[in-house]
KENUKE-162651 format. One record per atom (N, C-alpha, C): x, y, z; residue in one letter. Coordinates in steps of 0.1 Angstrom, whole numbers, padded with zeros to 4 digits, always signed. Example, Ala and Ser with C-alpha at 12.3 -4.5 7.8 and 13.67 -1.06 7.14 Angstrom:
# KENUKE-162651
+0132-0057+0078A
+0123-0045+0078A
+0132-0033+0078A
+0128-0022+0071S
+0137-0011+0071S
+0129+0000+0079S
This chain:
# KENUKE-162651
-0049+0016-0229M
-0044+0013-0215M
-0055+0007-0207M
-0051-0002-0198I
-0061-0009-0189I
-0070+0001-0182I
-0083-0002-0181K
-0093+0006-0175K
-0091+0006-0160K
-0095+0017-0153P
-0095+0017-0139P
-0105+0007-0134P
-0104+0004-0121H
-0113-0006-0115H
-0128+0000-0114H
-0137-0007-0120G
-0151-0003-0118G
-0155+0010-0124G
-0147+0015-0134S
-0149+0028-0139S
-0142+0030-0153S
-0148+0039-0161D
-0141+0041-0174D
-0130+0052-0172D
-0130+0059-0161T
-0120+0070-0158T
-0117+0070-0144T
-0105+0075-0141L
-0101+0077-0127L
-0110+0087-0119L
-0111+0085-0106N
-0120+0094-0098N
-0112+0100-0087N
-0102+0108-0090P
-0094+0114-0079P
-0102+0124-0072P
-0101+0124-0058R
-0110+0132-0050R
-0102+0145-0046R
-0092+0149-0053I
-0085+0161-0051I
-0093+0173-0056I
-0093+0184-0049V
-0101+0195-0052V
-0095+0202-0065V
-0103+0205-0074D
-0099+0212-0086D
-0095+0226-0083D
-0084+0231-0090D
-0079+0244-0087D
-0089+0255-0087D
-0099+0254-0097S
-0109+0264-0099S
-0118+0265-0087S
-0120+0255-0079A
-0129+0255-0068A
-0121+0255-0054A
-0108+0255-0055R
-0101+0254-0043R
-0102+0265-0033R
-0101+0278-0038A
-0101+0289-0029A
-0114+0290-0021A
-0125+0289-0028D
-0138+0290-0022D
-0140+0279-0011D
-0136+0266-0015L
-0138+0255-0006L
-0129+0256+0006L
-0116+0261+0004E
-0107+0262+0015E
-0112+0273+0025E
-0118+0284+0019R
-0123+0294+0028R
-0135+0289+0036R
-0143+0281+0030K
-0155+0275+0037K
-0150+0265+0047K
-0140+0258+0044A
-0135+0247+0053A
-0130+0253+0066A
-0124+0265+0066T
-0120+0271+0078T
-0131+0275+0088T
-0143+0276+0082E
-0155+0280+0090E
-0163+0268+0095E
-0159+0256+0090L
-0167+0244+0094L
-0162+0238+0107L
-0170+0230+0114P
-0165+0223+0125P
-0154+0213+0120P
-0145+0209+0129S
-0133+0201+0125S
-0130+0191+0135S
-0122+0181+0130I
-0117+0170+0139I
-0104+0165+0133I
-0095+0162+0142I
-0082+0155+0138I
-0085+0140+0136I
-0083+0136+0124V
-0085+0122+0121V
-0073+0113+0124V
-0075+0100+0123S
-0064+0090+0125S
-0055+0091+0113S
-0043+0086+0116S
-0033+0084+0105S
-0039+0075+0094S
-0046+0065+0098S
-0052+0056+0088S
-0062+0063+0079S
-0070+0071+0085A
-0080+0078+0077A
-0074+0089+0068A
-0063+0095+0074A
-0056+0105+0066A
-0050+0099+0053A
-0044+0087+0055A
-0038+0080+0044A
-0048+0076+0034A
-0060+0071+0039S
-0070+0068+0029S
-0075+0080+0021S
-0075+0091+0028A
-0079+0104+0021A
-0069+0107+0010A
-0056+0104+0012V
-0046+0107+0002V
-0048+0097-0009V
-0051+0084-0006M
-0053+0074-0017M
-0066+0078-0025M
-0076+0083-0019L
-0088+0088-0026L
-0084+0100-0035L
-0076+0109-0029A
-0072+0121-0037A
-0064+0117-0049A
-0056+0106-0047S
-0047+0102-0058S
-0053+0094-0069S
-0065+0090-0067G
-0072+0082-0077G
-0070+0067-0075G
-0061+0063-0065Y
-0058+0049-0063Y
-0071+0041-0059Y
-0080+0048-0052F
-0092+0041-0047F
-0104+0042-0056F
-0102+0046-0069T
-0113+0046-0078T
-0120+0033-0078T
-0133+0032-0078P
-0142+0043-0080P
-0148+0050-0068P
-0142+0046-0056C
-0147+0051-0043C
-0146+0067-0043C
-0156+0073-0035D
-0156+0087-0034D
-0154+0092-0020D
-0153+0083-0011G
-0151+0088+0003G
-0151+0076+0013G
-0155+0079+0025F
-0155+0069+0036F
-0168+0061+0036F
-0167+0048+0038M
-0179+0039+0037M
-0188+0040+0049M
-0201+0037+0046S
-0210+0035+0057S
-0208+0022+0064S
-0214+0020+0075L
-0212+0008+0083L
-0217-0004+0075L
-0228-0003+0068D
-0234-0014+0060D
-0224-0018+0049D
-0218-0008+0042T
-0209-0010+0032T
-0196-0016+0037T
-0191-0011+0049A
-0179-0016+0055A
-0180-0031+0059A
-0192-0034+0064L
-0195-0048+0068L
-0196-0057+0056L
-0202-0053+0045S
-0203-0060+0033S
-0189-0063+0027S
-0181-0053+0026V
-0168-0054+0021V
-0160-0063+0030V
-0161-0062+0043A
-0153-0071+0052A
-0157-0085+0050A
-0170-0088+0050T
-0175-0102+0050T
-0175-0108+0036T
-0178-0100+0025N
-0181-0106+0012N
-0171-0100+0001N
-0163-0091+0005M
-0154-0084-0005M
-0162-0078-0016M
-0174-0073-0013K
-0182-0067-0024K
-0190-0055-0018K
-0192-0045-0027F
-0201-0034-0024F
-0215-0040-0023F
-0224-0036-0014P
-0236-0043-0012P
-0246-0041-0023P
-0246-0030-0030K
-0256-0028-0041K
-0251-0032-0055K
-0238-0028-0058T
-0233-0031-0071T
-0226-0044-0072T
-0222-0050-0061G
-0214-0062-0062G
-0200-0060-0066G
-0195-0048-0067L
-0181-0045-0071L
-0172-0051-0061L
-0161-0057-0066L
-0151-0062-0057L
-0144-0051-0050L
-0143-0053-0037W
-0135-0044-0028W
-0131-0051-0016W
-0118-0052-0012P
-0114-0062-0002P
-0113-0057+0012P
-0112-0043+0014T
-0109-0038+0028T
-0118-0025+0029T
-0124-0023+0041P
-0132-0011+0043P
-0123+0001+0043P
-0129+0012+0038I
-0123+0026+0039I
-0131+0033+0049I
-0125+0036+0061M
-0133+0041+0072M
-0127+0053+0078M
-0136+0062+0083N
-0132+0073+0091N
-0138+0071+0105N
-0130+0065+0114I
-0135+0062+0127I
-0129+0072+0137I
-0137+0078+0145V
-0133+0089+0155V
-0139+0086+0168V
-0134+0093+0178Q
-0140+0092+0192Q
-0152+0101+0192Q
-0163+0096+0197K
-0175+0104+0198K
-0173+0116+0206K
-0165+0115+0217K
-0163+0126+0226K
-0155+0138+0219K
-0148+0135+0208D
-0141+0145+0201D
-0149+0152+0190D
-0160+0146+0187L
-0168+0152+0176L
-0174+0165+0180L
-0174+0175+0171P
-0181+0187+0174P
-0196+0185+0175P
-0203+0193+0181E
-0217+0192+0183E
-0225+0193+0170E
-0236+0185+0170N
-0246+0186+0159N
-0240+0181+0145N
-0230+0172+0146I
-0225+0166+0134I
-0235+0154+0131I
-0242+0155+0120Q
-0252+0145+0116Q
-0253+0145+0101Q
-0261+0136+0096A
-0263+0135+0081A
-0267+0148+0076A
-0260+0153+0065G
-0264+0165+0059G
-0255+0177+0063G
-0246+0174+0072T
-0236+0185+0076T
-0222+0182+0070T
-0214+0191+0071Q
-0200+0190+0066Q
-0190+0191+0077Q
-0178+0185+0076L
-0168+0185+0086L
-0155+0186+0080L
-0146+0195+0085S
-0132+0196+0080S
-0124+0185+0088S
-0116+0178+0080L
-0108+0167+0085L
-0094+0173+0086L
-0088+0172+0098L
-0075+0178+0100L
-0064+0167+0100L
-0053+0170+0094D
-0042+0160+0092D
-0034+0158+0105D
-0033+0145+0110P
-0026+0143+0122P
-0011+0142+0120P
-0007+0141+0107N
+0007+0138+0104N
+0015+0150+0100N
+0009+0162+0100V
+0016+0174+0096V
+0015+0184+0107V
+0026+0191+0111P
+0026+0200+0122P
+0016+0211+0120P
+0009+0214+0131G
-0002+0224+0130G
-0015+0218+0126G
-0016+0205+0122N
-0028+0198+0118N
-0037+0207+0109N
-0031+0209+0097P
-0039+0217+0087P
-0050+0209+0082P
-0060+0216+0075I
-0071+0209+0069I
-0067+0201+0057I
-0070+0188+0058L
-0067+0179+0047L
-0078+0177+0037L
-0090+0177+0043A
-0102+0174+0034A
-0115+0179+0041A
-0125+0180+0033V
-0139+0183+0038V
-0147+0170+0035V
-0154+0166+0045Q
-0163+0154+0043Q
-0177+0158+0044Q
-0185+0154+0034D
-0200+0156+0035D
-0205+0144+0043D
-0210+0146+0054I
-0215+0135+0063I
-0228+0130+0058I
-0229+0117+0055T
-0241+0111+0050T
-0247+0102+0061T
-0238+0097+0070E
-0243+0088+0081E
-0233+0089+0092E
-0238+0088+0105V
-0230+0087+0117V
-0234+0075+0124V
-0225+0065+0126H
-0228+0052+0132H
-0220+0051+0144H
-0226+0046+0155E
-0219+0041+0166E
-0214+0027+0163E
-0201+0025+0165L
-0195+0012+0161L
-0195+0003+0173L
-0203-0008+0172S
-0204-0017+0183S
-0192-0026+0183S
-0190-0033+0195D
-0179-0042+0196D
-0181-0054+0186D
-0193-0058+0184A
-0196-0069+0174A
-0192-0065+0160A
-0196-0052+0156D
-0193-0047+0143D
-0177-0047+0141D
-0171-0042+0151R
-0156-0040+0150R
-0150-0054+0149R
-0154-0064+0157S
-0149-0077+0157S
-0151-0084+0143S
-0163-0082+0137T
-0166-0087+0124T
-0157-0082+0114T
-0154-0069+0114I
-0145-0063+0104I
-0131-0068+0106I
-0126-0068+0119I
-0113-0072+0121I
-0110-0087+0117I
-0119-0096+0122E
-0117-0110+0119E
-0117-0113+0105E
-0126-0107+0097N
-0127-0110+0082N
-0116-0104+0075N
-0112-0091+0078V
-0101-0085+0070V
-0087-0090+0074V
-0085-0092+0087F
-0071-0096+0091F
-0070-0111+0093F
-0081-0118+0094G
-0081-0133+0097G
-0077-0136+0111G
-0077-0127+0120T
-0073-0129+0134T
-0079-0117+0142T
-0081-0119+0155T
-0085-0109+0164T
-0074-0106+0174T
-0062-0112+0171D
-0051-0110+0180D
-0046-0095+0181D
-0047-0089+0193P
-0044-0075+0194P
-0029-0072+0191P
-0020-0083+0191N
-0006-0081+0188N
-0004-0079+0173N
-0014-0083+0165H
-0012-0080+0150H
-0013-0065+0148H
-0003-0060+0141P
-0002-0045+0140P
-0014-0039+0134P
-0021-0045+0124G
-0033-0040+0118G
-0044-0040+0127G
-0046-0051+0134V
-0056-0052+0144V
-0055-0042+0155V
-0042-0040+0160A
-0040-0030+0170A
-0043-0016+0166A
-0041-0013+0153T
-0044+0000+0148T
-0059+0002+0148T
-0067-0008+0143L
-0081-0006+0143L
-0087-0006+0157L
-0082-0014+0166L
-0087-0014+0180L
-0084+0000+0186L
-0074+0007+0182S
-0070+0019+0188S
-0079+0031+0184S
-0087+0029+0173M
-0095+0039+0168M
-0107+0041+0177M
-0115+0051+0174G
-0127+0055+0182G
-0139+0046+0181G
-0150+0051+0185D
-0162+0044+0186D
-0173+0049+0176D
-0170+0058+0167T
-0180+0064+0159T
-0175+0064+0144T
-0183+0059+0135L
-0179+0059+0121L
-0186+0070+0113L
-0179+0078+0106L
-0184+0089+0098L
-0184+0085+0083L
-0195+0084+0077A
-0196+0080+0063A
-0199+0092+0054A
-0194+0091+0042G
-0197+0102+0032G
-0185+0105+0023G
-0188+0112+0012P
-0177+0115+0002P
-0169+0126+0008P
-0156+0127+0002I
-0147+0138+0007I
-0141+0145-0005I
-0137+0157-0002Q
-0130+0165-0012Q
-0116+0168-0005Q
-0105+0165-0011V
-0092+0166-0005V
-0084+0177-0011V
-0077+0184-0002F
-0070+0196-0006F
-0055+0194-0010F
-0049+0183-0005N
-0035+0181-0007N
-0032+0166-0004N
-0019+0163-0006Y
-0015+0149-0004Y
-0007+0147+0009Y
-0011+0155+0019S
-0005+0154+0032S
+0010+0156+0031S
+0018+0149+0038Y
+0033+0151+0038Y
+0040+0144+0027Y
+0033+0135+0020F
+0039+0126+0010F
+0046+0134-0002F
+0039+0143-0007A
+0044+0151-0019A
+0056+0159-0015A
+0055+0165-0003A
+0066+0174+0002A
+0079+0166+0006A
+0076+0155+0013D
+0088+0147+0018D
+0094+0138+0007D
+0086+0134-0003F
+0091+0125-0013F
+0088+0130-0027F
+0093+0142-0030P
+0089+0149-0043P
+0093+0141-0055P
+0104+0133-0054E
+0109+0126-0066E
+0102+0112-0067E
+0095+0108-0057T
+0089+0095-0056T
+0074+0094-0056T
+0068+0102-0047F
+0053+0102-0046F
+0047+0105-0060F
+0038+0097-0064R
+0030+0099-0076R
+0016+0095-0075R
+0007+0102-0081T
-0007+0098-0081T
-0009+0087-0092T
-0021+0081-0091A
-0024+0071-0102A
-0024+0077-0116A
-0030+0089-0117G
-0030+0096-0129G
-0016+0100-0135G
-0008+0104-0126Q
+0006+0108-0130Q
+0014+0095-0135Q
+0012+0084-0128I
+0018+0072-0133I
+0013+0068-0147I
+0000+0068-0149R
-0006+0065-0162R
+0000+0074-0173R
+0001+0087-0169D
+0007+0097-0179D
+0021+0093-0183D
+0029+0089-0173E
+0043+0085-0175E
+0044+0073-0184E
+0035+0063-0181F
+0035+0051-0189F
+0032+0055-0204F
+0022+0064-0206H
+0019+0068-0219H
+0031+0075-0226H
+0038+0084-0219S
+0049+0091-0225S
+0060+0081-0228S
+0062+0071-0220R
+0073+0061-0223R
+0069+0051-0234R
+0056+0051-0237G
+0051+0041-0247G
+0049+0027-0241G
+0048+0026-0228W
+0046+0013-0222W
+0031+0009-0222W
+0029-0003-0226E
+0015-0009-0226E
+0013-0020-0216E
+0023-0029-0215T
+0023-0040-0206T
+0033-0037-0195T
+0027-0035-0182I
+0036-0031-0171I
+0033-0040-0159I
+0044-0045-0154V
+0043-0054-0142V
+0047-0045-0130V
+0039-0046-0119A
+0041-0038-0107A
+0047-0047-0096A
+0056-0041-0089F
+0062-0048-0077F
+0059-0039-0065F
+0052-0045-0055Q
+0049-0038-0043Q
+0060-0041-0033Q
+0064-0030-0026T
+0074-0032-0015T
+0072-0022-0004T
+0074-0027+0008R
+0076-0019+0020R
+0090-0020+0026R
+0098-0028+0019N
+0112-0032+0024N
+0122-0028+0013N
+0135-0027+0017P
+0145-0026+0007P
+0145-0038-0002P
+0151-0037-0014M
+0151-0048-0024M
+0165-0055-0024M
+0165-0067-0021H
+0177-0075-0021H
+0178-0082-0035H
+0188-0090-0037R
+0190-0097-0050R
+0178-0105-0054R
+0171-0112-0045A
+0160-0120-0048A
+0148-0112-0053A
+0146-0100-0047H
+0135-0092-0052H
+0138-0086-0066H
+0151-0082-0067E
+0155-0077-0080E
+0153-0087-0091E
+0157-0100-0089E
+0156-0110-0099E
+0141-0114-0101E
+0133-0113-0091L
+0119-0116-0092L
+0112-0106-0102L
+0116-0094-0101C
+0111-0084-0111C
+0115-0087-0125C
+0127-0091-0127R
+0132-0095-0140R
+0124-0108-0145R
+0123-0117-0137M
+0116-0129-0140M
+0101-0126-0145M
+0095-0118-0137A
+0081-0114-0141A
+0080-0106-0154A
+0090-0097-0155Q
+0090-0089-0168Q
+0092-0098-0180Q
+0101-0108-0179Q
+0103-0117-0190Q
+0091-0126-0192Q
+0085-0131-0182A
+0074-0140-0183A
+0062-0134-0190A
+0059-0121-0187V
+0047-0115-0193V
+0050-0106-0204V
+0063-0105-0208A
+0068-0097-0219A
+0064-0082-0217A
+0067-0078-0205A
+0063-0064-0201A
+0073-0054-0207A
+0067-0042-0210D
+0075-0031-0215D
+0084-0025-0204D
+0078-0026-0192G
+0085-0020-0181G
+0080-0025-0167G
+0088-0021-0157I
+0085-0025-0143I
+0082-0013-0135I
+0071-0013-0127L
+0068-0002-0118L
+0072-0008-0104L
+0082-0002-0098I
+0085-0005-0084I
+0078+0006-0076I
+0068+0001-0068H
+0058+0010-0062H
+0059+0008-0047H
+0066+0017-0040M
+0068+0015-0026M
+0058+0023-0017M
+0055+0017-0006L
+0047+0023+0004L
+0055+0034+0011L
+0049+0046+0012L
+0056+0057+0019L
+0051+0061+0032L
+0040+0054+0037G
+0033+0058+0049G
+0039+0051+0061G
+0030+0050+0072K
+0034+0045+0085K
+0036+0030+0084K
+0046+0025+0091L
+0049+0011+0092L
+0050+0007+0107L
+0052-0006+0110K
+0054-0011+0123K
+0068-0008+0128K
+0070-0008+0141A
+0084-0005+0146A
+0093-0016+0140A
+0105-0011+0137G
+0116-0020+0132G
+0117-0020+0117G
+0106-0016+0109D
+0107-0016+0095D
+0116-0004+0090D
+0122-0006+0078I
+0131+0004+0073I
+0123+0017+0069I
+0127+0029+0073P
+0121+0041+0069P
+0120+0043+0054P
+0110+0050+0049A
+0108+0051+0035A
+0120+0058+0028A
+0126+0068+0034D
+0137+0075+0027D
+0149+0066+0025D
+0151+0057+0034V
+0163+0048+0033V
+0159+0038+0022V
+0147+0032+0022R
+0143+0023+0012R
+0144+0029-0002R
+0139+0042-0003D
+0139+0049-0015D
+0153+0050-0021D
+0162+0054-0013A
+0176+0056-0017A
+0182+0043-0022A
+0180+0032-0014S
+0186+0020-0018S
+0180+0014-0031S
+0167+0015-0032I
+0161+0010-0044I
+0165+0018-0057I
+0166+0031-0055R
+0170+0039-0067R
+0185+0036-0071R
+0193+0033-0061K
+0207+0030-0064K
+0207+0016-0072K
+0199+0007-0067M
+0199-0006-0074M
+0194-0005-0088M
+0184+0003-0090V
+0178+0005-0104V
+0188+0012-0113V
+0195+0022-0107E
+0205+0030-0115E
+0216+0021-0120E
+0221+0012-0112L
+0232+0004-0115L
+0230-0010-0122L
+0218-0015-0120Y
+0216-0029-0124Y
+0204-0032-0133Y
+0197-0021-0137F
+0186-0023-0147F
+0189-0014-0159F
+0185-0019-0171P
+0186-0011-0183P
+0179+0002-0182P
+0184+0013-0188E
+0177+0025-0188E
+0163+0024-0194E
+0154+0032-0188N
+0140+0032-0193N
+0133+0018-0192N
+0137+0010-0182S
+0130-0003-0180S
+0123-0003-0167S
+0126+0006-0158V
+0120+0006-0145V
+0116+0020-0141V
+0104+0022-0135M
+0099+0034-0128M
+0099+0032-0113M
+0106+0040-0106V
+0106+0040-0091V
+0096+0050-0086V
+0085+0046-0080T
+0075+0056-0075T
+0070+0051-0061T
+0062+0059-0055G
+0056+0055-0042G
+0042+0061-0040G
+0035+0056-0031Y
+0021+0060-0028Y
+0020+0062-0013Y
+0010+0071-0010G
+0008+0076+0004G
-0002+0068+0011G
+0002+0057+0018F
-0008+0049+0025F
+0000+0043+0037F
-0008+0040+0047D
-0002+0033+0059D
-0004+0018+0057D
+0007+0010+0060M
+0006-0004+0059M
-0004-0010+0068M
-0012-0020+0062M
-0023-0026+0070M
-0018-0040+0076M
-0009-0046+0069Y
-0004-0060+0072Y
-0016-0070+0072Y
-0024-0068+0062A
-0036-0076+0061A
-0035-0088+0052A
-0022-0091+0048G
-0020-0103+0040G
-0028-0105+0027G
-0036-0115+0026P
-0044-0118+0014P
-0053-0106+0010P
-0060-0101+0020R
-0069-0089+0017R
-0062-0077+0011R
-0050-0075+0017E
-0042-0063+0013E
-0037-0066-0001E
-0034-0078-0004A
-0029-0082-0018A
-0039-0078-0028A
-0052-0081-0025V
-0063-0078-0035V
-0064-0062-0036V
-0063-0055-0025L
-0063-0041-0026L
-0051-0036-0034L
-0039-0042-0032H
-0028-0038-0040H
-0030-0040-0055H
-0037-0051-0059A
-0040-0053-0073A
-0050-0042-0078A
-0060-0039-0070I
-0069-0029-0075I
-0062-0015-0077I
-0054-0011-0068F
-0049+0003-0070F
-0037+0003-0080F
-0031-0009-0083R
-0021-0010-0094R
-0029-0010-0107R
-0040-0016-0108Q
-0048-0015-0120Q
-0052+0000-0122Q
-0056+0007-0112N
-0060+0021-0113N
-0048+0029-0118N
-0036+0025-0114A
-0024+0032-0119A
-0019+0028-0133A
-0027+0019-0139G
-0024+0015-0153G
-0015+0003-0155G
-0012-0004-0144C
-0004-0017-0145C
-0013-0028-0150C
-0007-0037-0158T
-0014-0048-0163T
-0012-0061-0155T
-0001-0061-0147H
+0002-0073-0139H
+0008-0068-0126H
+0005-0076-0115L
+0010-0074-0102L
+0018-0086-0098L
+0030-0085-0093I
+0037-0096-0087I
+0032-0098-0073I
+0028-0110-0070V
+0024-0114-0057V
+0033-0126-0053V
+0042-0123-0044G
+0051-0134-0040G
+0048-0140-0027G
+0058-0146-0021R
+0057-0153-0008R
+0054-0143+0003R
+0043-0146+0011D
+0040-0138+0023D
+0038-0123+0019D
+0031-0121+0008H
+0028-0107+0003H
+0019-0100+0014H
+0024-0088+0018A
+0017-0080+0028A
+0014-0087+0041A
+0022-0097+0044G
+0020-0104+0057G
+0028-0099+0068G
+0026-0105+0080V
+0034-0101+0091V
+0034-0114+0100V
+0045-0116+0107G
+0046-0128+0116G
+0042-0140+0109G
+0035-0149+0116D
+0030-0161+0110D
+0015-0162+0110D
+0009-0150+0108Y
-0006-0149+0108Y
-0012-0155+0095Y
-0004-0156+0084Y
-0009-0161+0071Y
+0000-0171+0065Y
-0006-0180+0057G
+0003-0190+0051G
+0011-0183+0040G
+0022-0190+0036A
+0032-0183+0027A
+0026-0179+0014A
+0016-0186+0010F
+0010-0182-0004F
-0005-0179-0003F
-0010-0176+0009D
-0024-0172+0010D
-0028-0160+0002D
-0018-0151+0000A
-0021-0139-0008A
-0022-0142-0023A
-0017-0154-0027Q
-0020-0158-0041Q
-0033-0166-0042Q
-0035-0175-0033T
-0047-0183-0034T
-0060-0176-0033T
-0060-0164-0026I
-0072-0157-0025I
-0078-0153-0038I
-0069-0151-0048F
-0073-0147-0061F
-0080-0159-0069F
-0079-0171-0064D
-0086-0183-0069D
-0101-0181-0067D
-0105-0174-0057D
-0119-0173-0054D
-0125-0160-0059D
-0117-0153-0067I
-0122-0140-0073I
-0126-0143-0088I
-0138-0140-0092P
-0141-0142-0106P
-0132-0135-0116P
-0129-0141-0127D
-0120-0135-0137D
-0124-0122-0141D
-0137-0119-0141T
-0143-0106-0146T
-0142-0095-0136T
-0138-0098-0123A
-0138-0088-0113A
-0126-0079-0113A
-0115-0083-0119L
-0103-0075-0121L
-0098-0076-0135L
-0093-0065-0140E
-0086-0066-0153E
-0071-0069-0152E
-0066-0065-0141I
-0051-0067-0139I
-0049-0082-0136I
-0038-0087-0141E
-0034-0101-0139E
-0024-0103-0128E
-0024-0114-0122I
-0015-0117-0111I
-0003-0126-0115I
+0009-0122-0113Y
+0021-0130-0116Y
+0025-0136-0102Y
+0024-0149-0101R
+0026-0156-0088R
+0040-0160-0087R
+0047-0154-0078G
+0061-0157-0076G
+0063-0167-0064G
+0073-0175-0066D
+0076-0185-0055D
+0087-0178-0047D
+0091-0185-0036H
+0102-0181-0028H
+0115-0181-0037H
+0122-0170-0036T
+0134-0169-0045T
+0147-0167-0036T
+0158-0173-0040A
+0170-0172-0033A
+0182-0176-0042A
+0194-0173-0037W
+0206-0176-0045W
+0209-0191-0044W
+0211-0197-0056S
+0214-0211-0057S
+0229-0212-0057S
+0235-0219-0048K
+0249-0222-0047K
+0253-0231-0059K
+0244-0240-0063K
+0247-0249-0074K
+0248-0242-0087K
+0239-0233-0090L
+0237-0226-0103L
+0243-0212-0103L
+0247-0207-0092N
+0253-0194-0091N
+0244-0183-0096N
+0232-0183-0093K
+0222-0173-0096K
+0210-0174-0088K
+0202-0163-0088V
+0189-0164-0081V
+0179-0172-0088V
+0172-0181-0081V
+0162-0190-0087V
+0150-0190-0079V
+0139-0194-0085M
+0127-0197-0077M
+0127-0212-0073M
+0123-0214-0061F
+0123-0228-0056F
+0116-0238-0065F
+0105-0234-0071R
+0097-0243-0079R
+0104-0247-0092R
+0114-0239-0096D
+0121-0242-0108D
+0133-0251-0106D
+0137-0254-0093V
+0148-0262-0091V
+0145-0274-0081V
+0137-0283-0086P
+0132-0294-0077P
+0144-0303-0072P
+0155-0302-0079D
+0167-0310-0075D
+0174-0304-0063D
+0171-0292-0059H
+0178-0285-0048H
+0173-0290-0035H
+0183-0290-0025S
+0179-0292-0011S
+0182-0279-0004S
+0177-0278+0009P
+0178-0265+0016P
+0192-0260+0016P
+0202-0269+0018E
+0216-0264+0019E
+0221-0259+0006E
+0214-0260-0005D
+0219-0255-0018D
+0216-0240-0020D
+0208-0235-0010F
+0205-0220-0011F
+0212-0212-0001F
+0214-0200-0004L
+0220-0190+0005L
+0208-0183+0012L
+0205-0186+0024N
+0194-0180+0031N
+0199-0173+0044N
+0195-0160+0045L
+0198-0153+0057L
+0185-0148+0063L
+0183-0150+0076S
+0171-0145+0083S
+0172-0130+0084S
+0160-0124+0085G
+0159-0110+0087G
+0167-0105+0099G
+0166-0113+0109T
+0173-0109+0122T
+0188-0109+0119T
+0193-0120+0112K
+0208-0121+0109K
+0212-0109+0101K
+0204-0105+0091V
+0208-0094+0082V
+0209-0081+0090V
+0199-0079+0099R
+0199-0067+0107R
+0211-0066+0116R
+0215-0078+0122E
+0226-0078+0131E
+0239-0075+0123E
+0240-0081+0111M
+0252-0079+0103M
+0254-0064+0099M
+0242-0058+0095L
+0243-0044+0090L
+0246-0035+0102L
+0240-0038+0113A
+0242-0029+0125A
+0257-0030+0130A
+0263-0041+0127A
+0277-0043+0131A
+0287-0039+0120A
+0281-0033+0109G
+0290-0029+0098G
+0296-0040+0090G
+0291-0052+0092Q
+0296-0063+0084Q
+0291-0063+0070Q
+0298-0069+0061T
+0295-0069+0047T
+0285-0081+0044T
+0274-0078+0038L
+0265-0088+0034L
+0270-0096+0022L
+0268-0108+0021P
+0272-0116+0009P
+0267-0109-0004P
+0275-0107-0014P
+0270-0101-0027P
+0259-0109-0033P
+0259-0122-0030E
+0248-0131-0036E
+0235-0127-0029E
+0235-0121-0018F
+0223-0117-0011F
+0218-0103-0014F
+0228-0094-0014A
+0225-0079-0016A
+0236-0073-0024A
+0231-0064-0033R
+0241-0056-0040R
+0249-0048-0030R
+0262-0047-0032P
+0271-0040-0023P
+0267-0025-0021P
+0262-0019-0031E
+0258-0005-0030E
+0246-0003-0022E
+0237-0013-0023V
+0225-0013-0015V
+0228-0016+0000V
+0236-0026+0002A
+0240-0030+0015A
+0247-0018+0022A
+0255-0010+0015E
+0262+0002+0021E
+0252+0012+0026E
+0241+0014+0019I
+0231+0024+0023I
+0224+0019+0035I
+0220+0006+0035L
+0213+0000+0047L
+0222-0001+0059L
+0235-0004+0057S
+0244-0005+0068S
+0245+0009+0075S
+0246+0019+0067A
+0247+0033+0073A
+0235+0036+0082A
+0223+0032+0077H
+0211+0034+0085H
+0211+0026+0098H
+0215+0013+0097Y
+0214+0005+0109Y
+0225+0009+0119Y
+0237+0013+0115Q
+0247+0017+0124Q
+0243+0030+0131Q
+0236+0039+0123K
+0231+0051+0130K
+0221+0048+0140K
+0212+0038+0137E
+0202+0035+0147E
+0208+0028+0159E
+0218+0021+0157S
+0224+0013+0169S
+0231+0022+0179S
+0235+0034+0175I
+0241+0043+0185I
+0232+0053+0191I
+0219+0052+0187K
+0210+0062+0193K
+0207+0059+0208K
């Protein structure tokens, strides 16, 4: 099976059962702080092994190196986005400094239970210049209306660096017991199914006919044993479809329209960054850690609005050395239903088509139709998927 990124083995930061009781007891006696949702989600990704080989939150020097060069400063290992625990200085307990420990409390679970213990190696005041450097390089914009920029701007003024030990997977394992899986669990399932070549599909949205067919195209092109549909389960921007609705619609599509034992539907516990090209590279890294050999990167992958070019998330890989990643990228074009051929096609495969030869519905139009209880064209969405989505939108429209 493909090796994890930068390591021979996964490095999940979840506390081993044999050490859990002692550390949990100690954690209750440590000073504590409620962390941001972003930091909590990163802790879950570290616990799950997706962020191998990282062991915790980055120092300011490392965060700046990753932001500007996509590399760790000493090893040169590829890494596209900083992993940071940023807090308000005024909220920090007294005497937190290098060499101390801090309990990190979960902001997303009632009662704010202890999520992790961090060994503090450095405490940095985050200057406006440092923050701007990170934002501009990672997101390609400093526009505060960009949801990822807004999230980082809303964080505090103090960066806490150091490795962490994580007690649980926050709300993800409890809320999505059939879907949430760690990188190690996914690898184990691949092994039990006998899959060696696996193509991963990233999604934060429901899957329409074009997405469905893109997965088939990629599977056929790379001769994959199976497809991993790997959905984000964390926080999204306003207006995005909630994870439970996406989960139900995707599972229904797989159940009815894919051969048995050809698709795994799973999810991971992370908040969407909307970082476009940089987030696409992060997606490749943690799919490699999950054992996938290929990642589908399509049009506007991990993008939002018009902040990125349609295929910037593909061309960023042109500047990454071949040796930096073991996972391979399957580059998908825009896909849509061809009225001439009566099937979903990639635009690059049908140069004889004109725009009117495709069935295209804007996201706004789709949402309006679903909210009104109107039937989506079967060429655009499977009827069983559309039914689930329509029920959600109609419920939202009467709130």
